[in-house]
py3Dmol code that shows the C-alpha trace and the ligand (Angstrom):
import py3Dmol

protein = """\
ATOM      1  CA  UNK A   1       1.058 -20.127 -22.943  1.00  0.00           C
ATOM      2  CA  UNK A   2      -0.128 -17.177 -20.798  1.00  0.00           C
ATOM      3  CA  UNK A   3      -0.185 -17.181 -16.990  1.00  0.00           C
ATOM      4  CA  UNK A   4      -1.965 -14.533 -15.017  1.00  0.00           C
ATOM      5  CA  UNK A   5      -1.809 -13.677 -11.289  1.00  0.00           C
ATOM      6  CA  UNK A   6      -3.526 -11.001  -9.266  1.00  0.00           C
ATOM      7  CA  UNK A   7      -3.399  -9.326  -5.843  1.00  0.00           C
ATOM      8  CA  UNK A   8      -5.779  -6.990  -4.018  1.00  0.00           C
ATOM      9  CA  UNK A   9      -5.200  -3.311  -3.268  1.00  0.00           C
ATOM     10  CA  UNK A  10      -4.825  -2.158   0.374  1.00  0.00           C
ATOM     11  CA  UNK A  11      -5.483   0.677   2.784  1.00  0.00           C
ATOM     12  CA  UNK A  12      -3.719   1.549   6.021  1.00  0.00           C
ATOM     13  CA  UNK A  13      -6.124   2.214   8.860  1.00  0.00           C
ATOM     14  CA  UNK A  14      -3.454   3.623  11.150  1.00  0.00           C
ATOM     15  CA  UNK A  15       0.303   3.671  11.563  1.00  0.00           C
ATOM     16  CA  UNK A  16       1.533   4.748   8.117  1.00  0.00           C
ATOM     17  CA  UNK A  17       4.947   6.421   8.250  1.00  0.00           C
ATOM     18  CA  UNK A  18       5.339   5.632  11.975  1.00  0.00           C
ATOM     19  CA  UNK A  19       5.511   1.949  10.914  1.00  0.00           C
ATOM     20  CA  UNK A  20       8.760   2.694   9.064  1.00  0.00           C
ATOM     21  CA  UNK A  21      10.339   3.418  12.495  1.00  0.00           C
ATOM     22  CA  UNK A  22       8.959   0.348  14.250  1.00  0.00           C
ATOM     23  CA  UNK A  23       5.418   1.340  15.291  1.00  0.00           C
ATOM     24  CA  UNK A  24       2.630  -1.241  14.899  1.00  0.00           C
ATOM     25  CA  UNK A  25       0.148  -0.465  12.109  1.00  0.00           C
ATOM     26  CA  UNK A  26      -3.164  -1.846  10.877  1.00  0.00           C
ATOM     27  CA  UNK A  27      -3.713  -2.557   7.191  1.00  0.00           C
ATOM     28  CA  UNK A  28      -6.638  -3.976   5.229  1.00  0.00           C
ATOM     29  CA  UNK A  29      -6.652  -5.624   1.792  1.00  0.00           C
ATOM     30  CA  UNK A  30      -9.376  -4.174  -0.414  1.00  0.00           C
ATOM     31  CA  UNK A  31     -10.888  -4.567  -3.861  1.00  0.00           C
ATOM     32  CA  UNK A  32     -10.230  -3.995  -6.729  1.00  0.00           C
ATOM     33  CA  UNK A  33      -7.430  -6.341  -7.727  1.00  0.00           C
ATOM     34  CA  UNK A  34      -4.430  -5.608  -9.910  1.00  0.00           C
ATOM     35  CA  UNK A  35      -2.902  -8.235 -12.170  1.00  0.00           C
ATOM     36  CA  UNK A  36       0.050  -9.352 -14.272  1.00  0.00           C
ATOM     37  CA  UNK A  37      -0.308 -11.636 -17.300  1.00  0.00           C
ATOM     38  CA  UNK A  38       2.809 -13.226 -18.760  1.00  0.00           C
ATOM     39  CA  UNK A  39       2.815 -14.623 -22.309  1.00  0.00           C
ATOM     40  CA  UNK A  40       5.813 -16.481 -23.693  1.00  0.00           C
ATOM     41  CA  UNK A  41       7.734 -14.829 -26.535  1.00  0.00           C
ATOM     42  CA  UNK A  42      10.645 -16.228 -28.579  1.00  0.00           C
ATOM     43  CA  UNK A  43      13.108 -13.556 -27.318  1.00  0.00           C
ATOM     44  CA  UNK A  44      14.545 -15.391 -24.302  1.00  0.00           C
ATOM     45  CA  UNK A  45      16.601 -12.561 -22.851  1.00  0.00           C
ATOM     46  CA  UNK A  46      13.985  -9.940 -22.047  1.00  0.00           C
ATOM     47  CA  UNK A  47      10.623  -9.198 -20.449  1.00  0.00           C
ATOM     48  CA  UNK A  48       8.553  -6.560 -22.215  1.00  0.00           C
ATOM     49  CA  UNK A  49       6.290  -4.652 -19.839  1.00  0.00           C
ATOM     50  CA  UNK A  50       3.064  -3.003 -21.004  1.00  0.00           C
ATOM     51  CA  UNK A  51       0.682  -1.024 -18.787  1.00  0.00           C
ATOM     52  CA  UNK A  52      -1.422   2.113 -18.520  1.00  0.00           C
ATOM     53  CA  UNK A  53       1.578   3.703 -16.721  1.00  0.00           C
ATOM     54  CA  UNK A  54       3.835   3.164 -19.749  1.00  0.00           C
ATOM     55  CA  UNK A  55       6.086   0.485 -21.198  1.00  0.00           C
ATOM     56  CA  UNK A  56       9.514  -0.866 -20.390  1.00  0.00           C
ATOM     57  CA  UNK A  57      11.951  -3.682 -21.046  1.00  0.00           C
ATOM     58  CA  UNK A  58      13.772  -5.741 -18.406  1.00  0.00           C
ATOM     59  CA  UNK A  59      16.918  -7.416 -19.726  1.00  0.00           C
ATOM     60  CA  UNK A  60      17.965 -10.857 -18.533  1.00  0.00           C
ATOM     61  CA  UNK A  61      20.556  -9.368 -16.127  1.00  0.00           C
ATOM     62  CA  UNK A  62      17.880  -7.135 -14.526  1.00  0.00           C
ATOM     63  CA  UNK A  63      18.872  -3.877 -16.239  1.00  0.00           C
ATOM     64  CA  UNK A  64      15.855  -1.799 -17.166  1.00  0.00           C
ATOM     65  CA  UNK A  65      14.830   0.777 -19.743  1.00  0.00           C
ATOM     66  CA  UNK A  66      11.432   2.423 -19.916  1.00  0.00           C
ATOM     67  CA  UNK A  67       8.755   4.183 -17.865  1.00  0.00           C
ATOM     68  CA  UNK A  68      10.176   5.000 -14.376  1.00  0.00           C
ATOM     69  CA  UNK A  69       6.873   3.927 -12.775  1.00  0.00           C
ATOM     70  CA  UNK A  70       7.640   0.314 -13.723  1.00  0.00           C
ATOM     71  CA  UNK A  71      11.261   0.196 -12.545  1.00  0.00           C
ATOM     72  CA  UNK A  72      10.220  -1.549  -9.305  1.00  0.00           C
ATOM     73  CA  UNK A  73       9.300  -4.604 -11.403  1.00  0.00           C
ATOM     74  CA  UNK A  74      12.890  -4.828 -12.650  1.00  0.00           C
ATOM     75  CA  UNK A  75      14.050  -5.048  -9.019  1.00  0.00           C
ATOM     76  CA  UNK A  76      11.493  -7.788  -8.341  1.00  0.00           C
ATOM     77  CA  UNK A  77      12.649  -9.654 -11.443  1.00  0.00           C
ATOM     78  CA  UNK A  78      16.330  -9.253 -10.497  1.00  0.00           C
ATOM     79  CA  UNK A  79      15.660 -10.689  -7.049  1.00  0.00           C
ATOM     80  CA  UNK A  80      14.080 -13.810  -8.616  1.00  0.00           C
ATOM     81  CA  UNK A  81      16.780 -14.026 -11.286  1.00  0.00           C
ATOM     82  CA  UNK A  82      19.634 -13.882  -8.764  1.00  0.00           C
ATOM     83  CA  UNK A  83      17.970 -16.280  -6.312  1.00  0.00           C
ATOM     84  CA  UNK A  84      16.414 -18.833  -8.649  1.00  0.00           C
ATOM     85  CA  UNK A  85      17.926 -18.251 -12.081  1.00  0.00           C
ATOM     86  CA  UNK A  86      14.587 -17.133 -13.512  1.00  0.00           C
ATOM     87  CA  UNK A  87      15.115 -15.491 -16.925  1.00  0.00           C
ATOM     88  CA  UNK A  88      13.234 -13.615 -19.625  1.00  0.00           C
ATOM     89  CA  UNK A  89      11.099 -14.619 -22.563  1.00  0.00           C
ATOM     90  CA  UNK A  90       7.794 -12.922 -21.754  1.00  0.00           C
ATOM     91  CA  UNK A  91       5.434 -10.155 -22.668  1.00  0.00           C
ATOM     92  CA  UNK A  92       4.039  -8.905 -19.336  1.00  0.00           C
ATOM     93  CA  UNK A  93       0.711  -7.102 -19.399  1.00  0.00           C
ATOM     94  CA  UNK A  94       0.265  -5.252 -16.104  1.00  0.00           C
ATOM     95  CA  UNK A  95      -3.212  -4.204 -15.225  1.00  0.00           C
ATOM     96  CA  UNK A  96      -3.499  -1.369 -12.688  1.00  0.00           C
ATOM     97  CA  UNK A  97      -7.036  -1.035 -11.381  1.00  0.00           C
ATOM     98  CA  UNK A  98      -6.863   2.778 -11.133  1.00  0.00           C
ATOM     99  CA  UNK A  99      -7.133   2.972  -7.333  1.00  0.00           C
ATOM    100  CA  UNK A 100      -5.949   6.269  -5.782  1.00  0.00           C
ATOM    101  CA  UNK A 101      -2.310   6.628  -4.820  1.00  0.00           C
ATOM    102  CA  UNK A 102      -1.715   5.026  -1.440  1.00  0.00           C
ATOM    103  CA  UNK A 103      -3.851   1.963  -2.068  1.00  0.00           C
ATOM    104  CA  UNK A 104      -0.885  -0.315  -2.702  1.00  0.00           C
ATOM    105  CA  UNK A 105      -1.017  -0.620  -6.496  1.00  0.00           C
ATOM    106  CA  UNK A 106       2.771  -0.923  -6.821  1.00  0.00           C
ATOM    107  CA  UNK A 107       3.106  -3.744  -4.263  1.00  0.00           C
ATOM    108  CA  UNK A 108       0.002  -5.388  -5.688  1.00  0.00           C
ATOM    109  CA  UNK A 109       1.288  -5.484  -9.271  1.00  0.00           C
ATOM    110  CA  UNK A 110       4.818  -6.462  -8.129  1.00  0.00           C
ATOM    111  CA  UNK A 111       3.526  -9.425  -6.132  1.00  0.00           C
ATOM    112  CA  UNK A 112       1.264 -10.569  -9.004  1.00  0.00           C
ATOM    113  CA  UNK A 113       4.215 -10.233 -11.399  1.00  0.00           C
ATOM    114  CA  UNK A 114       6.517 -12.228  -9.077  1.00  0.00           C
ATOM    115  CA  UNK A 115       3.897 -14.945  -8.657  1.00  0.00           C
ATOM    116  CA  UNK A 116       3.146 -15.221 -12.386  1.00  0.00           C
ATOM    117  CA  UNK A 117       6.883 -15.331 -13.147  1.00  0.00           C
ATOM    118  CA  UNK A 118       7.497 -18.195 -10.690  1.00  0.00           C
ATOM    119  CA  UNK A 119       4.454 -20.072 -12.012  1.00  0.00           C
ATOM    120  CA  UNK A 120       5.684 -19.602 -15.595  1.00  0.00           C
ATOM    121  CA  UNK A 121       8.814 -21.497 -14.515  1.00  0.00           C
ATOM    122  CA  UNK A 122       6.695 -24.284 -13.005  1.00  0.00           C
ATOM    123  CA  UNK A 123       7.459 -23.249  -9.402  1.00  0.00           C
ATOM    124  CA  UNK A 124       5.131 -23.093  -6.422  1.00  0.00           C
ATOM    125  CA  UNK A 125       6.557 -20.061  -4.620  1.00  0.00           C
ATOM    126  CA  UNK A 126       6.324 -19.728  -0.852  1.00  0.00           C
ATOM    127  CA  UNK A 127       4.741 -16.634   0.717  1.00  0.00           C
ATOM    128  CA  UNK A 128       8.202 -15.655   1.969  1.00  0.00           C
ATOM    129  CA  UNK A 129       9.671 -15.776  -1.546  1.00  0.00           C
ATOM    130  CA  UNK A 130       6.887 -13.592  -3.006  1.00  0.00           C
ATOM    131  CA  UNK A 131       7.247 -11.223  -0.039  1.00  0.00           C
ATOM    132  CA  UNK A 132      11.011 -10.888  -0.539  1.00  0.00           C
ATOM    133  CA  UNK A 133      10.622 -10.392  -4.313  1.00  0.00           C
ATOM    134  CA  UNK A 134       7.867  -7.788  -3.817  1.00  0.00           C
ATOM    135  CA  UNK A 135       9.830  -6.045  -1.094  1.00  0.00           C
ATOM    136  CA  UNK A 136      12.784  -5.725  -3.520  1.00  0.00           C
ATOM    137  CA  UNK A 137      10.419  -3.711  -5.737  1.00  0.00           C
ATOM    138  CA  UNK A 138       9.057  -1.737  -2.778  1.00  0.00           C
ATOM    139  CA  UNK A 139      12.583  -0.679  -1.818  1.00  0.00           C
ATOM    140  CA  UNK A 140      12.711   1.031  -5.220  1.00  0.00           C
ATOM    141  CA  UNK A 141       9.215   2.566  -4.911  1.00  0.00           C
ATOM    142  CA  UNK A 142       9.566   3.714  -1.260  1.00  0.00           C
ATOM    143  CA  UNK A 143      13.341   4.020  -1.092  1.00  0.00           C
ATOM    144  CA  UNK A 144      15.377   2.143   1.499  1.00  0.00           C
ATOM    145  CA  UNK A 145      12.723   2.835   4.136  1.00  0.00           C
ATOM    146  CA  UNK A 146       9.912   0.551   2.827  1.00  0.00           C
ATOM    147  CA  UNK A 147       8.474  -1.106   5.924  1.00  0.00           C
ATOM    148  CA  UNK A 148       6.989  -4.176   4.204  1.00  0.00           C
ATOM    149  CA  UNK A 149       3.389  -3.477   5.251  1.00  0.00           C
ATOM    150  CA  UNK A 150       2.071  -2.990   1.703  1.00  0.00           C
ATOM    151  CA  UNK A 151       3.705  -6.172   0.427  1.00  0.00           C
ATOM    152  CA  UNK A 152       2.472  -8.441   3.204  1.00  0.00           C
ATOM    153  CA  UNK A 153      -1.086  -7.061   3.133  1.00  0.00           C
ATOM    154  CA  UNK A 154      -1.659  -7.610  -0.579  1.00  0.00           C
ATOM    155  CA  UNK A 155       0.086 -11.014  -0.589  1.00  0.00           C
ATOM    156  CA  UNK A 156      -1.853 -12.353   2.396  1.00  0.00           C
ATOM    157  CA  UNK A 157      -5.207 -10.800   1.538  1.00  0.00           C
ATOM    158  CA  UNK A 158      -6.154 -10.572   5.229  1.00  0.00           C
ATOM    159  CA  UNK A 159      -6.316  -7.564   7.566  1.00  0.00           C
ATOM    160  CA  UNK A 160      -2.965  -7.362   9.355  1.00  0.00           C
ATOM    161  CA  UNK A 161      -1.472  -5.943  12.482  1.00  0.00           C
ATOM    162  CA  UNK A 162       2.046  -5.328  11.303  1.00  0.00           C
ATOM    163  CA  UNK A 163       5.241  -4.336  13.084  1.00  0.00           C
ATOM    164  CA  UNK A 164       8.827  -4.126  11.971  1.00  0.00           C
ATOM    165  CA  UNK A 165      11.497  -5.000  14.538  1.00  0.00           C
ATOM    166  CA  UNK A 166      14.986  -3.703  14.231  1.00  0.00           C
ATOM    167  CA  UNK A 167      17.267  -5.588  16.557  1.00  0.00           C
ATOM    168  CA  UNK A 168      15.645  -8.909  17.237  1.00  0.00           C
ATOM    169  CA  UNK A 169      14.473 -11.743  15.067  1.00  0.00           C
ATOM    170  CA  UNK A 170      12.037 -12.017  13.245  1.00  0.00           C
ATOM    171  CA  UNK A 171      12.406  -8.662  11.539  1.00  0.00           C
ATOM    172  CA  UNK A 172       8.727  -8.488  10.611  1.00  0.00           C
ATOM    173  CA  UNK A 173       5.852  -9.443  12.812  1.00  0.00           C
ATOM    174  CA  UNK A 174       2.396  -9.752  11.253  1.00  0.00           C
ATOM    175  CA  UNK A 175      -0.824 -11.079  12.664  1.00  0.00           C
ATOM    176  CA  UNK A 176      -3.946 -11.531  10.579  1.00  0.00           C
ATOM    177  CA  UNK A 177      -7.165 -10.561  12.370  1.00  0.00           C
ATOM    178  CA  UNK A 178     -10.901 -10.462  11.600  1.00  0.00           C
ATOM    179  CA  UNK A 179     -11.922  -6.903  10.944  1.00  0.00           C
ATOM    180  CA  UNK A 180     -15.141  -5.713  12.560  1.00  0.00           C
ATOM    181  CA  UNK A 181     -16.427  -2.140  12.714  1.00  0.00           C
ATOM    182  CA  UNK A 182     -18.962  -0.557  15.062  1.00  0.00           C
ATOM    183  CA  UNK A 183     -22.425  -1.427  13.750  1.00  0.00           C
ATOM    184  CA  UNK A 184     -23.865   0.476  10.764  1.00  0.00           C
ATOM    185  CA  UNK A 185     -20.559   2.119   9.883  1.00  0.00           C
ATOM    186  CA  UNK A 186     -18.148   1.700   6.976  1.00  0.00           C
ATOM    187  CA  UNK A 187     -15.021   3.072   5.323  1.00  0.00           C
ATOM    188  CA  UNK A 188     -14.877   5.146   2.179  1.00  0.00           C
ATOM    189  CA  UNK A 189     -11.889   6.426   0.220  1.00  0.00           C
ATOM    190  CA  UNK A 190     -11.567   9.781  -1.530  1.00  0.00           C
ATOM    191  CA  UNK A 191      -9.145  10.324  -4.380  1.00  0.00           C
ATOM    192  CA  UNK A 192      -7.557  13.793  -4.201  1.00  0.00           C
ATOM    193  CA  UNK A 193      -5.676  13.550  -7.502  1.00  0.00           C
ATOM    194  CA  UNK A 194      -5.718  16.845  -9.417  1.00  0.00           C
ATOM    195  CA  UNK A 195      -2.977  16.391 -11.980  1.00  0.00           C
ATOM    196  CA  UNK A 196       0.037  16.145  -9.618  1.00  0.00           C
ATOM    197  CA  UNK A 197       1.107  13.047  -7.692  1.00  0.00           C
ATOM    198  CA  UNK A 198       3.836  13.052  -5.013  1.00  0.00           C
ATOM    199  CA  UNK A 199       5.880   9.854  -4.951  1.00  0.00           C
ATOM    200  CA  UNK A 200       5.850   7.586  -1.896  1.00  0.00           C
ATOM    201  CA  UNK A 201       9.628   7.955  -1.799  1.00  0.00           C
ATOM    202  CA  UNK A 202       9.323  11.755  -1.509  1.00  0.00           C
ATOM    203  CA  UNK A 203       6.681  11.520   1.205  1.00  0.00           C
ATOM    204  CA  UNK A 204       8.721   9.032   3.248  1.00  0.00           C
ATOM    205  CA  UNK A 205      11.643  11.490   3.027  1.00  0.00           C
ATOM    206  CA  UNK A 206       9.333  14.359   3.982  1.00  0.00           C
ATOM    207  CA  UNK A 207       8.200  12.495   7.089  1.00  0.00           C
ATOM    208  CA  UNK A 208      11.862  11.814   7.970  1.00  0.00           C
ATOM    209  CA  UNK A 209      12.427  15.561   7.746  1.00  0.00           C
ATOM    210  CA  UNK A 210       9.268  16.187   9.822  1.00  0.00           C
ATOM    211  CA  UNK A 211      10.577  13.965  12.615  1.00  0.00           C
ATOM    212  CA  UNK A 212      14.028  15.538  12.311  1.00  0.00           C
ATOM    213  CA  UNK A 213      16.070  12.507  11.329  1.00  0.00           C
ATOM    214  CA  UNK A 214      17.074  13.802   7.893  1.00  0.00           C
ATOM    215  CA  UNK A 215      18.675  11.136   5.733  1.00  0.00           C
ATOM    216  CA  UNK A 216      19.498   8.721   8.581  1.00  0.00           C
ATOM    217  CA  UNK A 217      17.769   5.420   7.831  1.00  0.00           C
ATOM    218  CA  UNK A 218      15.585   3.799  10.533  1.00  0.00           C
ATOM    219  CA  UNK A 219      18.006   0.921  11.377  1.00  0.00           C
ATOM    220  CA  UNK A 220      20.817   3.468  11.853  1.00  0.00           C
ATOM    221  CA  UNK A 221      18.875   5.328  14.555  1.00  0.00           C
ATOM    222  CA  UNK A 222      19.222   4.127  18.116  1.00  0.00           C
ATOM    223  CA  UNK A 223      16.178   2.673  19.862  1.00  0.00           C
ATOM    224  CA  UNK A 224      15.717   5.880  21.897  1.00  0.00           C
ATOM    225  CA  UNK A 225      15.497   7.964  18.709  1.00  0.00           C
ATOM    226  CA  UNK A 226      12.976   5.583  17.140  1.00  0.00           C
ATOM    227  CA  UNK A 227      10.992   5.616  20.386  1.00  0.00           C
ATOM    228  CA  UNK A 228      10.867   9.431  20.311  1.00  0.00           C
ATOM    229  CA  UNK A 229       9.390   9.276  16.763  1.00  0.00           C
ATOM    230  CA  UNK A 230       6.734   6.644  17.408  1.00  0.00           C
ATOM    231  CA  UNK A 231       5.642   7.496  20.963  1.00  0.00           C
ATOM    232  CA  UNK A 232       3.132  10.283  20.037  1.00  0.00           C
ATOM    233  CA  UNK A 233       1.321   7.767  17.791  1.00  0.00           C
ATOM    234  CA  UNK A 234       1.366   4.707  20.082  1.00  0.00           C
ATOM    235  CA  UNK A 235      -1.750   5.550  22.172  1.00  0.00           C
ATOM    236  CA  UNK A 236      -3.750   5.875  18.927  1.00  0.00           C
ATOM    237  CA  UNK A 237      -2.880   2.368  17.832  1.00  0.00           C
ATOM    238  CA  UNK A 238      -4.132   0.832  21.079  1.00  0.00           C
ATOM    239  CA  UNK A 239      -7.271   2.982  21.221  1.00  0.00           C
ATOM    240  CA  UNK A 240      -8.217   2.506  17.543  1.00  0.00           C
ATOM    241  CA  UNK A 241      -7.695  -1.263  17.823  1.00  0.00           C
ATOM    242  CA  UNK A 242      -9.940  -1.365  20.905  1.00  0.00           C
ATOM    243  CA  UNK A 243     -12.892   0.097  18.936  1.00  0.00           C
ATOM    244  CA  UNK A 244     -12.721  -2.398  16.027  1.00  0.00           C
ATOM    245  CA  UNK A 245     -15.725  -4.455  17.149  1.00  0.00           C
ATOM    246  CA  UNK A 246     -19.482  -4.388  16.495  1.00  0.00           C
ATOM    247  CA  UNK A 247     -20.183  -2.655  19.820  1.00  0.00           C
ATOM    248  CA  UNK A 248     -17.232  -0.244  19.450  1.00  0.00           C
ATOM    249  CA  UNK A 249     -17.782   3.474  19.967  1.00  0.00           C
ATOM    250  CA  UNK A 250     -18.197   4.959  16.478  1.00  0.00           C
ATOM    251  CA  UNK A 251     -17.767   8.572  17.594  1.00  0.00           C
ATOM    252  CA  UNK A 252     -14.608   7.753  19.511  1.00  0.00           C
ATOM    253  CA  UNK A 253     -13.173   5.783  16.566  1.00  0.00           C
ATOM    254  CA  UNK A 254     -13.905   8.742  14.252  1.00  0.00           C
ATOM    255  CA  UNK A 255     -12.256  11.207  16.651  1.00  0.00           C
ATOM    256  CA  UNK A 256      -9.171   8.980  16.962  1.00  0.00           C
ATOM    257  CA  UNK A 257      -8.795   8.830  13.169  1.00  0.00           C
ATOM    258  CA  UNK A 258      -9.100  12.641  13.023  1.00  0.00           C
ATOM    259  CA  UNK A 259      -6.350  13.011  15.588  1.00  0.00           C
ATOM    260  CA  UNK A 260      -4.180  10.476  13.765  1.00  0.00           C
ATOM    261  CA  UNK A 261      -4.582  12.688  10.666  1.00  0.00           C
ATOM    262  CA  UNK A 262      -3.459  15.746  12.634  1.00  0.00           C
ATOM    263  CA  UNK A 263      -0.349  13.875  13.823  1.00  0.00           C
ATOM    264  CA  UNK A 264       0.565  13.035  10.214  1.00  0.00           C
ATOM    265  CA  UNK A 265      -0.222  16.558   8.950  1.00  0.00           C
ATOM    266  CA  UNK A 266       1.996  18.058  11.685  1.00  0.00           C
ATOM    267  CA  UNK A 267       4.857  15.942  10.306  1.00  0.00           C
ATOM    268  CA  UNK A 268       4.399  17.360   6.812  1.00  0.00           C
ATOM    269  CA  UNK A 269       2.787  14.520   4.851  1.00  0.00           C
ATOM    270  CA  UNK A 270      -0.644  16.018   4.169  1.00  0.00           C
ATOM    271  CA  UNK A 271      -1.392  18.661   1.515  1.00  0.00           C
ATOM    272  CA  UNK A 272      -4.112  21.262   0.797  1.00  0.00           C
ATOM    273  CA  UNK A 273      -6.277  18.856  -1.232  1.00  0.00           C
ATOM    274  CA  UNK A 274      -6.125  16.098   1.403  1.00  0.00           C
ATOM    275  CA  UNK A 275      -6.967  18.569   4.177  1.00  0.00           C
ATOM    276  CA  UNK A 276      -9.833  19.946   2.088  1.00  0.00           C
ATOM    277  CA  UNK A 277     -11.239  16.466   1.347  1.00  0.00           C
ATOM    278  CA  UNK A 278     -11.020  15.636   5.087  1.00  0.00           C
ATOM    279  CA  UNK A 279     -12.966  18.820   5.926  1.00  0.00           C
ATOM    280  CA  UNK A 280     -15.594  18.287   3.195  1.00  0.00           C
ATOM    281  CA  UNK A 281     -16.188  14.690   4.281  1.00  0.00           C
ATOM    282  CA  UNK A 282     -16.504  15.766   7.919  1.00  0.00           C
ATOM    283  CA  UNK A 283     -18.863  18.597   6.949  1.00  0.00           C
ATOM    284  CA  UNK A 284     -21.077  16.071   5.149  1.00  0.00           C
ATOM    285  CA  UNK A 285     -21.367  13.827   8.204  1.00  0.00           C
ATOM    286  CA  UNK A 286     -18.218  11.671   8.311  1.00  0.00           C
ATOM    287  CA  UNK A 287     -17.331  10.486  11.819  1.00  0.00           C
ATOM    288  CA  UNK A 288     -13.615  10.797  11.064  1.00  0.00           C
ATOM    289  CA  UNK A 289     -11.199  11.123   8.146  1.00  0.00           C
ATOM    290  CA  UNK A 290      -7.460  10.857   7.680  1.00  0.00           C
ATOM    291  CA  UNK A 291      -4.878  10.525   4.963  1.00  0.00           C
ATOM    292  CA  UNK A 292      -4.013   6.904   4.342  1.00  0.00           C
ATOM    293  CA  UNK A 293      -0.556   5.580   3.371  1.00  0.00           C
ATOM    294  CA  UNK A 294       2.022   8.001   1.994  1.00  0.00           C
ATOM    295  CA  UNK A 295      -0.153  11.134   1.601  1.00  0.00           C
ATOM    296  CA  UNK A 296       1.064  14.169  -0.364  1.00  0.00           C
ATOM    297  CA  UNK A 297      -0.304  15.431  -3.665  1.00  0.00           C
ATOM    298  CA  UNK A 298      -2.867  13.060  -5.124  1.00  0.00           C
ATOM    299  CA  UNK A 299      -2.959  10.943  -1.956  1.00  0.00           C
ATOM    300  CA  UNK A 300      -5.957   8.964  -0.724  1.00  0.00           C
ATOM    301  CA  UNK A 301      -8.193   9.941   2.195  1.00  0.00           C
ATOM    302  CA  UNK A 302      -9.758   7.262   4.375  1.00  0.00           C
ATOM    303  CA  UNK A 303     -13.231   8.283   5.549  1.00  0.00           C
ATOM    304  CA  UNK A 304     -15.056   6.577   8.394  1.00  0.00           C
ATOM    305  CA  UNK A 305     -18.830   7.136   8.395  1.00  0.00           C
ATOM    306  CA  UNK A 306     -22.298   5.809   9.082  1.00  0.00           C
ATOM    307  CA  UNK A 307     -23.574   3.771   6.125  1.00  0.00           C
ATOM    308  CA  UNK A 308     -26.508   6.092   5.621  1.00  0.00           C
ATOM    309  CA  UNK A 309     -24.160   9.087   5.188  1.00  0.00           C
ATOM    310  CA  UNK A 310     -22.199   7.612   2.246  1.00  0.00           C
ATOM    311  CA  UNK A 311     -24.360   9.285  -0.439  1.00  0.00           C
ATOM    312  CA  UNK A 312     -24.171  12.729   1.180  1.00  0.00           C
ATOM    313  CA  UNK A 313     -20.386  12.401   1.571  1.00  0.00           C
ATOM    314  CA  UNK A 314     -19.877  11.188  -2.020  1.00  0.00           C
ATOM    315  CA  UNK A 315     -22.015  14.073  -3.248  1.00  0.00           C
ATOM    316  CA  UNK A 316     -20.250  16.754  -1.206  1.00  0.00           C
ATOM    317  CA  UNK A 317     -16.828  15.499  -2.363  1.00  0.00           C
ATOM    318  CA  UNK A 318     -17.967  15.272  -6.009  1.00  0.00           C
ATOM    319  CA  UNK A 319     -18.941  18.961  -5.838  1.00  0.00           C
ATOM    320  CA  UNK A 320     -15.244  19.690  -5.150  1.00  0.00           C
ATOM    321  CA  UNK A 321     -14.156  17.211  -7.858  1.00  0.00           C
ATOM    322  CA  UNK A 322     -13.022  14.498  -5.468  1.00  0.00           C
ATOM    323  CA  UNK A 323     -14.087  10.965  -6.419  1.00  0.00           C
ATOM    324  CA  UNK A 324     -15.144   8.852  -3.436  1.00  0.00           C
ATOM    325  CA  UNK A 325     -16.297   5.264  -3.037  1.00  0.00           C
ATOM    326  CA  UNK A 326     -17.168   2.769  -0.334  1.00  0.00           C
ATOM    327  CA  UNK A 327     -14.405   0.268   0.482  1.00  0.00           C
ATOM    328  CA  UNK A 328     -14.897  -3.424  -0.137  1.00  0.00           C
ATOM    329  CA  UNK A 329     -12.613  -5.594   1.958  1.00  0.00           C
ATOM    330  CA  UNK A 330     -10.838  -8.291  -0.092  1.00  0.00           C
ATOM    331  CA  UNK A 331     -10.619 -11.846   1.177  1.00  0.00           C
ATOM    332  CA  UNK A 332      -7.983 -13.317  -1.131  1.00  0.00           C
ATOM    333  CA  UNK A 333      -4.291 -12.488  -1.434  1.00  0.00           C
ATOM    334  CA  UNK A 334      -1.984 -13.115  -4.365  1.00  0.00           C
ATOM    335  CA  UNK A 335      -3.300 -15.951  -6.490  1.00  0.00           C
ATOM    336  CA  UNK A 336      -2.857 -17.342  -9.930  1.00  0.00           C
ATOM    337  CA  UNK A 337      -5.611 -16.798 -12.484  1.00  0.00           C
ATOM    338  CA  UNK A 338      -6.382 -18.910 -15.482  1.00  0.00           C
ATOM    339  CA  UNK A 339      -3.727 -20.381 -17.787  1.00  0.00           C
ATOM    340  CA  UNK A 340      -4.385 -19.825 -21.463  1.00  0.00           C
ATOM    341  CA  UNK A 341      -2.888 -21.404 -24.574  1.00  0.00           C
TER     342      UNK A 341
END
"""
ligand_1 = """\
10
LIG
C 2.915 3.340 2.297
O 1.783 2.564 1.925
C 3.119 3.247 3.777
C 4.316 4.046 4.317
O 4.287 3.881 5.743
C 5.635 3.536 3.766
C 5.987 2.122 4.222
O 5.530 1.678 5.264
O 6.773 1.485 3.491
C 4.203 5.523 4.014
"""
view = py3Dmol.view(width=600, height=400)
view.addModel(protein, "pdb")
view.setStyle({"model": 0}, {"cartoon": {"style": "trace"}})
view.addModel(ligand_1, "xyz")
view.setStyle({"model": 1}, {"stick": {}})
view.zoomTo()
view.show()
């Protein structure tokens, strides 16, 4: 029998990187979806992974051999194995939708994989279980600093206001909200990939360097140090949030996103291609543009524009070999697909 599960992709509207240190951030689940399909095989002690990013094998004890890009799935598996005794016996076909880096593909595939694995064992996993299993994979993909925002956004499939707390309980605070934009405006994404892709882990380390905390992890900093890191961003969160309504000020929202980009670039997580795509989009009429998520080489750019400017912006970016497309907000989180066989 084969069981398939899927999750949406995501973008971060504001708060990436700062969220790692306790700032609130806004994230949005978007199409297209990524999926994992598990088919039973007679070899009970392994899971064979196949995807466009390469292949790999997870052994029953969680040890992994294969493409490094899939090693996060071994961590997700190990979490479920240790907690619930889930074992091997599957071919896993992982389908990455090809969204630009920064749109949550790793969390999306991890959560779909975790869900399909639980379902294959006849379980009805809770949201918390899928979050914890996905976050185990994210800690591999983002290093020990993964905030949890990617995992919760793709699992819930609703726009989220997300904040990580360090000293009090609960550790994560997330509130779904209904996303509205000033009338006649929309978001686009540009893909700046030109053969080199920085890893999220490297960019999270680069930001740590940019805010002068080196290798000290966020929970090891004192609250005053974390406050120093997030305080330049905090006014943007409040002001951006205030414009997310049909009668919001589109020019102001665009300007705030521009300034949020500058804040991130000053901390070292932009790159020449991202800065160029931001400039090209702005030159073609965008109201604002910023890097979204980790940034770095091959990172995604979030463009905010009037709907009637989307063609001009797509065209101007295509002339510089940057693919761009209008964002479609997703309305479903992780869910099981059809069972076959
Ligand atoms: C990556 O999508 C978002 C970052 O803030 C890392 C994280 O929050 O785990 C860069």
